[in-house]
VOPAGU-2260 file (C-alpha; in pm, 1 decimal, decimal comma):
REM VOPAGU-2260
SITE   aa  ch    i         X         Y         Z
SITE  MET   A    0      -7,0     -17,1     -27,1
SITE  THR   A    1     145,7     363,0     -90,2
SITE  GLN   A    2     195,4     554,5     179,4
SITE  TYR   A    3     179,3     940,4      73,9
SITE  LEU   A    4     350,5    1213,7     223,0
SITE  ASP   A    5     193,2    1578,3     315,3
SITE  PHE   A    6     241,1    1726,9      -3,1
SITE  GLU   A    7     137,1    1442,2    -193,5
SITE  LYS   A    8    -284,1    1452,4     -85,1
SITE  PRO   A    9    -367,5    1577,3    -418,8
SITE  LEU   A   10    -197,7    1298,0    -607,0
SITE  ALA   A   11    -343,0    1023,1    -344,4
SITE  GLU   A   12    -701,1    1155,3    -408,0
SITE  ILE   A   13    -661,8    1117,6    -787,5
SITE  GLU   A   14    -489,4     770,2    -751,2
SITE  GLY   A   15    -764,4     671,3    -486,6
SITE  LYS   A   16   -1013,4     766,3    -744,7
SITE  ALA   A   17    -863,9     568,0   -1012,1
SITE  GLU   A   18    -851,3     239,4    -821,3
SITE  GLU   A   19   -1217,3     303,1    -662,6
SITE  LEU   A   20   -1334,2     331,6   -1034,7
SITE  ARG   A   21   -1146,6      14,8   -1108,7
SITE  ALA   A   22   -1303,5    -165,4    -814,0
SITE  LEU   A   23   -1610,4     -60,2    -898,1
SITE  ALA   A   24   -1585,5    -183,6   -1264,9
SITE  GLY   A   25   -1439,0    -521,6   -1114,5
SITE  SER   A   26   -1795,3    -576,3    -886,7
SITE  SER   A   27   -2025,6    -463,4   -1174,6
SITE  GLU   A   28   -2076,8    -670,1   -1473,9
SITE  GLY   A   29   -2068,1    -490,3   -1804,1
SITE  MET   A   30   -1937,6    -177,1   -1667,4
SITE  ASP   A   31   -1654,8     -20,9   -1877,4
SITE  VAL   A   32   -1459,9     265,2   -1693,6
SITE  SER   A   33   -1077,4     223,1   -1876,2
SITE  ALA   A   34   -1121,3     512,9   -2030,1
SITE  GLU   A   35   -1189,0     748,1   -1703,1
SITE  ALA   A   36    -912,8     545,7   -1509,3
SITE  LYS   A   37    -694,8     587,2   -1757,5
SITE  ALA   A   38    -764,6     957,4   -1774,4
SITE  LEU   A   39    -699,4     980,8   -1403,5
SITE  ASP   A   40    -406,7     774,7   -1429,8
SITE  GLN   A   41    -240,2    1040,5   -1691,4
SITE  LYS   A   42    -333,4    1305,4   -1456,2
SITE  ALA   A   43    -160,7    1139,0   -1164,9
SITE  HIS   A   44     167,1    1108,0   -1349,0
SITE  GLN   A   45     167,3    1451,0   -1451,7
SITE  MET   A   46      98,2    1555,1   -1106,8
SITE  LEU   A   47     381,0    1347,2    -976,8
SITE  ASP   A   48     598,7    1483,2   -1227,8
SITE  ASP   A   49     535,0    1848,5   -1126,8
SITE  LEU   A   50     534,5    1765,6    -751,7
SITE  TYR   A   51     892,6    1617,1    -786,0
SITE  LYS   A   52    1079,3    1827,8   -1029,1
SITE  SER   A   53    1111,5    2119,9    -822,1
SITE  LEU   A   54    1096,4    1984,7    -440,7
SITE  THR   A   55    1194,7    2242,3    -167,3
SITE  PRO   A   56    1474,3    2112,2      82,0
SITE  TRP   A   57    1218,4    2057,7     331,8
SITE  ARG   A   58    1013,6    1808,6      98,4
SITE  LYS   A   59    1319,2    1655,4      16,0
SITE  CYS   A   60    1381,0    1557,0     368,4
SITE  GLN   A   61    1021,5    1412,8     395,5
SITE  VAL   A   62    1094,4    1211,2      73,0
SITE  ALA   A   63    1449,1    1110,7     226,4
SITE  ARG   A   64    1285,1     966,6     531,5
SITE  HIS   A   65     987,7     787,7     364,4
SITE  PRO   A   66     930,6     459,5     544,9
SITE  ASN   A   67     911,9     263,8     208,5
SITE  ARG   A   68    1241,2     384,1      74,5
SITE  PRO   A   69    1492,4      81,1      14,5
SITE  HIS   A   70    1737,9      72,9     326,0
SITE  CYS   A   71    2073,6     -91,5     368,4
SITE  LYS   A   72    1940,6    -427,4     381,1
SITE  ASP   A   73    1755,2    -403,9      53,7
SITE  TYR   A   74    2071,7    -256,4     -99,4
SITE  ILE   A   75    2293,4    -564,1      -9,7
SITE  GLU   A   76    2066,3    -825,3     -83,0
SITE  ALA   A   77    2037,8    -690,2    -423,9
SITE  LEU   A   78    2341,7    -577,5    -519,8
SITE  PHE   A   79    2603,7    -776,7    -326,1
SITE  THR   A   80    2661,1   -1174,0    -345,7
SITE  ASP   A   81    2815,1   -1399,6    -104,6
SITE  TYR   A   82    2740,9   -1152,8     180,9
SITE  THR   A   83    2886,4   -1251,3     492,7
SITE  PRO   A   84    2795,1   -1061,4     778,4
SITE  LEU   A   85    3056,2    -973,1    1063,8
SITE  ALA   A   86    2924,3    -873,6    1412,3
SITE  GLY   A   87    3023,2    -726,4    1710,9
SITE  ASP   A   88    3297,8    -465,8    1804,1
SITE  ARG   A   89    3489,2    -723,0    2011,9
SITE  ASN   A   90    3446,8    -496,1    2309,6
SITE  PHE   A   91    3098,0    -422,6    2437,5
SITE  ALA   A   92    2820,7    -563,0    2208,0
SITE  ASP   A   93    2675,4    -590,4    1839,4
SITE  ASP   A   94    2523,9    -255,3    1728,0
SITE  LEU   A   95    2202,5    -377,1    1465,2
SITE  ALA   A   96    2196,2     -29,9    1334,5
SITE  VAL   A   97    2520,6     -83,8    1178,9
SITE  MET   A   98    2537,5    -343,1     913,0
SITE  GLY   A   99    2835,4    -502,7     785,2
SITE  GLY   A  100    3042,2    -792,1     634,7
SITE  LEU   A  101    3244,4    -941,8     334,3
SITE  ALA   A  102    3066,2    -996,1       1,3
SITE  ARG   A  103    3133,6    -941,1    -349,3
SITE  PHE   A  104    2997,6    -661,5    -571,7
SITE  ASP   A  105    3036,4    -754,7    -948,2
SITE  ASP   A  106    3209,0   -1064,1    -840,5
SITE  VAL   A  107    3497,8    -877,4    -682,3
SITE  PRO   A  108    3554,9    -928,3    -298,0
SITE  VAL   A  109    3465,3    -593,1    -106,4
SITE  MET   A  110    3375,4    -499,8     235,2
SITE  VAL   A  111    3029,8    -360,8     261,0
SITE  ILE   A  112    2920,4    -123,6     557,3
SITE  GLY   A  113    2605,1      68,6     635,0
SITE  HIS   A  114    2306,8     209,0     870,4
SITE  GLU   A  115    1999,0      32,6     876,7
SITE  LYS   A  116    1685,6     173,5     990,3
SITE  GLY   A  117    1446,9    -145,4     958,4
SITE  ASP   A  118    1120,8    -169,2     801,4
SITE  ASP   A  119     869,6    -238,8    1035,5
SITE  THR   A  120     806,4    -134,6    1401,2
SITE  LYS   A  121     989,2    -438,0    1562,1
SITE  SER   A  122    1295,0    -418,9    1340,5
SITE  ARG   A  123    1317,1     -40,0    1364,0
SITE  ILE   A  124    1332,4     -78,4    1745,1
SITE  GLU   A  125    1594,3    -329,5    1707,6
SITE  ARG   A  126    1791,8    -110,8    1476,3
SITE  ASN   A  127    1748,8     197,8    1694,7
SITE  PHE   A  128    1596,2     349,8    1383,7
SITE  GLY   A  129    1936,2     380,6    1219,5
SITE  MET   A  130    2090,0     572,1    1492,2
SITE  ALA   A  131    2440,3     399,1    1616,6
SITE  ARG   A  132    2570,0     367,2    1939,7
SITE  PRO   A  133    2955,0     348,1    2025,3
SITE  GLU   A  134    2987,4     -11,9    1931,5
SITE  GLY   A  135    2839,5      60,5    1602,2
SITE  TYR   A  136    3099,8     273,1    1515,4
SITE  ARG   A  137    3380,9      48,8    1662,3
SITE  LYS   A  138    3272,6    -242,3    1457,7
SITE  ALA   A  139    3296,3     -29,9    1144,3
SITE  VAL   A  140    3650,4      38,3    1246,1
SITE  ARG   A  141    3722,7    -318,6    1286,6
SITE  LEU   A  142    3566,8    -408,4     936,4
SITE  MET   A  143    3742,6    -122,1     771,6
SITE  GLU   A  144    4075,0    -232,8     954,0
SITE  LEU   A  145    4029,3    -582,9     830,2
SITE  ALA   A  146    3966,1    -459,4     456,5
SITE  ASP   A  147    4270,2    -254,4     481,6
SITE  LYS   A  148    4465,2    -556,5     584,5
SITE  PHE   A  149    4311,8    -800,2     299,4
SITE  GLY   A  150    4319,1    -511,3      42,7
SITE  LEU   A  151    3954,3    -513,4      15,2
SITE  PRO   A  152    3758,9    -188,4    -167,4
SITE  VAL   A  153    3514,7     -53,8     104,1
SITE  ILE   A  154    3147,2      67,0      19,8
SITE  THR   A  155    2937,2     253,1     270,9
SITE  LEU   A  156    2588,0     304,3     272,4
SITE  VAL   A  157    2468,8     631,2     487,9
SITE  ASP   A  158    2131,2     631,5     608,6
SITE  THR   A  159    2086,7     801,3     956,2
SITE  PRO   A  160    1937,8    1064,8    1116,6
SITE  GLY   A  161    2241,8    1084,0    1332,6
SITE  ALA   A  162    2421,4     891,7    1595,2
SITE  TYR   A  163    2241,9     771,1    1880,3
SITE  PRO   A  164    2271,4    1057,3    2175,0
SITE  GLY   A  165    2132,8     885,1    2478,6
SITE  LYS   A  166    2300,9     867,4    2815,0
SITE  GLY   A  167    2443,8     529,0    2768,3
SITE  ALA   A  168    2629,0     576,4    2431,8
SITE  GLU   A  169    2762,9     904,3    2613,4
SITE  GLU   A  170    2907,5     715,1    2884,2
SITE  ARG   A  171    3039,0     466,9    2632,4
SITE  GLY   A  172    3234,9     741,9    2428,0
SITE  GLN   A  173    2995,7     822,2    2153,9
SITE  SER   A  174    3193,3    1110,0    2028,2
SITE  GLU   A  175    3543,9     952,9    2055,0
SITE  ALA   A  176    3418,2     624,9    1827,7
SITE  ILE   A  177    3253,1     840,9    1564,1
SITE  ALA   A  178    3595,9    1034,6    1577,1
SITE  ARG   A  179    3804,5     726,2    1542,6
SITE  ALA   A  180    3566,6     604,3    1262,2
SITE  THR   A  181    3626,2     922,1    1071,4
SITE  GLU   A  182    3979,7     910,2    1127,1
SITE  LYS   A  183    3973,6     544,1    1002,9
SITE  CYS   A  184    3814,2     609,2     670,0
SITE  LEU   A  185    4112,5     890,7     618,4
SITE  GLN   A  186    4371,7     615,7     703,6
SITE  ILE   A  187    4272,6     318,5     511,9
SITE  GLY   A  188    4486,2     235,2     188,2
SITE  VAL   A  189    4207,4      97,9      -4,8
SITE  PRO   A  190    3929,6     257,1    -212,9
SITE  LEU   A  191    3619,4     384,4      -4,4
SITE  VAL   A  192    3350,7     503,2    -204,9
SITE  SER   A  193    3004,3     610,3      -2,1
SITE  VAL   A  194    2648,7     647,4     -99,6
SITE  VAL   A  195    2389,0     865,6      78,5
SITE  ILE   A  196    2093,6     637,7      27,3
SITE  GLY   A  197    1859,8     849,2     265,0
SITE  GLU   A  198    1958,1    1070,4     559,4
SITE  GLY   A  199    2310,9    1174,6     602,7
SITE  GLY   A  200    2277,3    1301,6     945,8
SITE  SER   A  201    2557,8    1487,0    1127,7
SITE  GLY   A  202    2886,7    1313,1    1299,4
SITE  GLY   A  203    2695,3     988,5    1245,4
SITE  ALA   A  204    2700,7    1014,3     896,3
SITE  VAL   A  205    3044,4    1171,0     819,6
SITE  ALA   A  206    3200,6     858,0    1003,3
SITE  PHE   A  207    3100,3     644,4     732,9
SITE  ALA   A  208    3118,5     889,1     431,1
SITE  THR   A  209    3481,2    1032,6     454,4
SITE  GLY   A  210    3586,0     852,9     124,9
SITE  ASN   A  211    3757,3     885,1    -174,8
SITE  ARG   A  212    3434,8     939,7    -368,1
SITE  LEU   A  213    3053,1    1044,2    -224,9
SITE  ALA   A  214    2740,8     988,3    -447,8
SITE  MET   A  215    2393,2    1079,9    -292,4
SITE  LEU   A  216    2033,0     983,8    -418,1
SITE  GLU   A  217    1852,1    1286,0    -604,7
SITE  HIS   A  218    1622,3    1328,8    -321,4
SITE  SER   A  219    1883,5    1242,5      -2,1
SITE  VAL   A  220    1995,8    1494,2     231,9
SITE  TYR   A  221    2308,8    1544,3     411,1
SITE  SER   A  222    2368,6    1779,4     699,1
SITE  VAL   A  223    2527,3    1892,6    1002,0
SITE  ILE   A  224    2205,8    1851,1    1189,1
SITE  SER   A  225    1844,1    1799,5    1094,3
SITE  PRO   A  226    1609,1    2102,5    1024,6
SITE  GLU   A  227    1418,4    2026,8    1334,9
SITE  GLY   A  228    1685,9    2056,7    1537,1
SITE  CYS   A  229    1873,8    2358,3    1332,0
SITE  ALA   A  230    1518,5    2569,9    1410,7
SITE  SER   A  231    1517,3    2448,7    1775,9
SITE  ILE   A  232    1857,0    2612,0    1848,7
SITE  LEU   A  233    1829,1    2929,9    1596,1
SITE  TRP   A  234    1451,2    3009,6    1638,6
SITE  LYS   A  235    1373,8    2836,1    1961,9
SITE  ASN   A  236    1064,6    2685,1    1734,8
SITE  SER   A  237    1099,3    2319,8    1566,4
SITE  GLU   A  238     806,0    2440,6    1318,3
SITE  LYS   A  239    1078,4    2669,7    1153,3
SITE  MET   A  240    1189,0    2348,9    1008,4
SITE  ARG   A  241    1123,6    2464,1     644,3
SITE  GLU   A  242    1348,3    2765,1     674,0
SITE  ALA   A  243    1629,6    2579,7     849,7
SITE  ALA   A  244    1637,8    2299,1     553,5
SITE  GLU   A  245    1657,0    2573,6     302,2
SITE  ALA   A  246    1938,9    2745,5     526,1
SITE  LEU   A  247    2130,3    2426,0     574,3
SITE  ARG   A  248    2212,1    2367,1     192,1
SITE  LEU   A  249    2149,5    1990,1     260,2
SITE  THR   A  250    2031,0    1871,2     -76,6
SITE  ALA   A  251    2236,0    1638,8    -319,7
SITE  GLN   A  252    2213,4    1932,5    -582,1
SITE  ASP   A  253    2335,6    2219,8    -311,0
SITE  LEU   A  254    2629,0    1970,1    -193,4
SITE  LYS   A  255    2741,0    1910,1    -539,8
SITE  GLN   A  256    2787,8    2262,1    -607,9
SITE  LEU   A  257    2971,0    2292,6    -281,8
SITE  GLY   A  258    3212,2    2017,4    -351,0
SITE  VAL   A  259    3075,5    1774,9     -66,4
SITE  ASN   A  260    2905,5    1554,0    -332,4
SITE  ASP   A  261    3070,6    1380,1    -631,4
SITE  ARG   A  262    2773,2    1256,7    -811,7
SITE  ILE   A  263    2398,4    1288,0    -791,8
SITE  ILE   A  264    2228,3     947,6    -862,8
SITE  PRO   A  265    1892,5    1012,4   -1047,9
SITE  GLU   A  266    1570,6     835,7    -855,0
SITE  PRO   A  267    1268,2     692,0   -1044,7
SITE  ARG   A  268     962,2     909,1   -1071,9
SITE  GLY   A  269     812,8     987,6    -746,0
SITE  GLY   A  270    1125,4     899,4    -575,1
SITE  ALA   A  271    1302,4     579,9    -460,6
SITE  HIS   A  272    1007,7     447,2    -255,9
SITE  ARG   A  273     783,3     430,3    -569,1
SITE  ASP   A  274    1031,0     191,8    -752,4
SITE  PRO   A  275    1290,1      32,2    -511,6
SITE  ALA   A  276    1437,6    -182,3    -771,3
SITE  GLY   A  277    1495,7      97,6    -987,4
SITE  ALA   A  278    1659,5     323,8    -737,2
SITE  ILE   A  279    1892,3       1,7    -612,8
SITE  LYS   A  280    1994,4     -74,2    -993,8
SITE  ALA   A  281    2077,6     295,8   -1017,1
SITE  VAL   A  282    2297,1     309,3    -716,4
SITE  GLY   A  283    2456,8     -10,3    -811,4
SITE  LYS   A  284    2584,2     156,2   -1158,8
SITE  ALA   A  285    2692,4     447,3    -962,7
SITE  ILE   A  286    2915,1     253,5    -709,0
SITE  GLU   A  287    3057,9      34,1    -997,7
SITE  ALA   A  288    3139,4     388,0   -1177,4
SITE  MET   A  289    3302,6     516,5    -842,2
SITE  LEU   A  290    3516,5     203,3    -805,2
SITE  LYS   A  291    3629,5     188,6   -1176,5
SITE  ASP   A  292    3780,3     559,5   -1103,7
SITE  LEU   A  293    3975,9     429,0    -836,4
SITE  ASP   A  294    4111,4      91,3    -970,5
SITE  GLY   A  295    4478,3      84,8   -1004,2
SITE  LYS   A  296    4584,3     335,3    -775,5
SITE  LYS   A  297    4831,3     278,0    -503,9
SITE  SER   A  298    4761,8     326,6    -140,7
SITE  LYS   A  299    4961,9     609,0     -66,3
SITE  ALA   A  300    4758,3     787,7    -365,5
SITE  LEU   A  301    4411,6     682,9    -235,1
SITE  ILE   A  302    4507,8     830,2      92,7
SITE  ASP   A  303    4633,4    1150,0     -72,0
SITE  ASP   A  304    4327,7    1152,1    -288,6
SITE  ARG   A  305    4094,5    1126,3      19,8
SITE  ARG   A  306    4319,7    1409,2     205,0
SITE  ALA   A  307    4311,9    1630,8     -96,2
SITE  LYS   A  308    3930,0    1578,0    -145,9
SITE  PHE   A  309    3855,7    1731,7     211,8
SITE  MET   A  310    4129,0    1985,5     245,8
SITE  ALA   A  311    3936,0    2121,0     -64,9
SITE  LEU   A  312    3633,4    2166,9     114,4
SITE  GLY   A  313    3519,0    2516,9     144,2
SITE  SER   A  314    3690,7    2652,8    -148,8
SITE  LYS   A  315    3340,8    2637,3    -367,3
SITE  GLY   A  316    3052,1    2824,9    -240,1
SITE  LEU   A  317    2668,0    2906,6    -336,6
SITE  ALA   A  318    2579,5    3218,3    -457,2
SITE  ALA   A  319    2395,2    3415,9    -146,3
């Protein structure tokens, strides 16, 4: 069943009427409403195109958070073979908000790591809605070290509102764990490519996305803080999230101009949640292209390339 966002309500009415007509025709012998239903479908397709061709930053945030959007688990199952999950940080526990393990991508051995939000109430609670604790970032460090030892490219899939800010996480060294993961991203001598598939929130995302190449799905977002959090701090009013989303420059398009994002991955009509298979296929092609771009580079060149990329941030800007 399609879940509609707030700004999609007019679309929901049209698509609902088309379904009602078909249901009525199915229950009434001899009734032909195919022409009327087709006209409604065409109107819905046009409205969908119009809605998504010029999404505001806040609406992009809503699309990036859509519950039916494909998550890390979906990408791993579709794009990778021989996936062998690796669990635990060898210190405290296994964090289910972070998935990772050995796999093959296009028959090439790789290490894949990503945030997993879950797809129903039970799994979302188990996965802590994609908000990793310190043990999640320490698990990621362990997997990156393993990949570096065996010369395996690292692929990270970013989708988190941010690292978990709870008391227990802070007591176990949340900020230090994030910093260590970011540091490890900069140190490994193997290709590291990252894709923001939904939300890229704060340091929790940076800890996975400090790679040689960063790609973002067309309607994904990547920012230092959520629009609601930013609005609460700057305006003391979380309802100012629309203004905050504009100010944060968090869209894939803005970040491409700023030099943070290297590649924008087009999404299917109406967003990745309307055609998960199409979105996953597009991400696979982008990962393949980014790895090919780094193929054959020596360890020092990869590390230098990564350093140069991040040292150059801030040299580009958007017009006021």
